[in-house]
N, C-alpha and C positions, 0 to 999 in steps of 0.2 A: 865372831859373835854376831856381826851384822847379818851374815849369811844365815845363821841359825834363827835369828829373829824373823827374817824374811820367810824362811821355810815354815816357821810356826804360823805366820800370817797367811800361808797358802799362796805365796807369790810364784811358786814354781809349779810346773805341770805335774800331774799325778802319775806321769810315766815312771817316776822314780819312787822307790820304796825307801823309807827312812828306817835305818836299822841301828839300834844301839849295839855297839860292839865292845866286847870285853876281851882283852888279850888277843886281839886279832892281828894278823900280820898286816901292817898298813899297806904293803905292796901287793896285797891280794888283788888280782886283776878283775874280779867280779865287783868289787866295791870301788866306787870312784873316789869321792872326796870325803875325808874325815874332817868334820867341821870343828870338833873340839876334841882334844884328847889330853887327858891328865894322867899323870903317873902317881897313883896313890897306893902306898904300901905294896909296890911291885906289881900293881894291876893297871893295865892300860884300859881306860874307859873313853869311849867317844861316840860320835854319831856319824854314820856313813850313809851314802846313798847307793842304791843298786838300780841300774836300769832294768825295768821289767822286760821280760821276753814278750814277743808279739802275742803269744797265747795267753799269758797272764794279763796283758793289757786288754785283750779282747774280752776276757772273762770279767774284768772289772767293768768295762763298758756295758756288757750285758746285764750285770748286776744292778747298775745304777740308771739304766735307761728304761 
């Protein structure tokens, strides 16, 4: 939960995209950390981060500069 709070406050670099995940395989190699995951009515819900590719990162930089 502390990680999630810090993430909301923007303490982590924006190289990471935060993805809500539903029924995703936790071992998916594209997604790194799942911060929260609950098992509700047979559905896995959580928040994961995915490191952006260099192209996506460059695109974001161009958009905000």
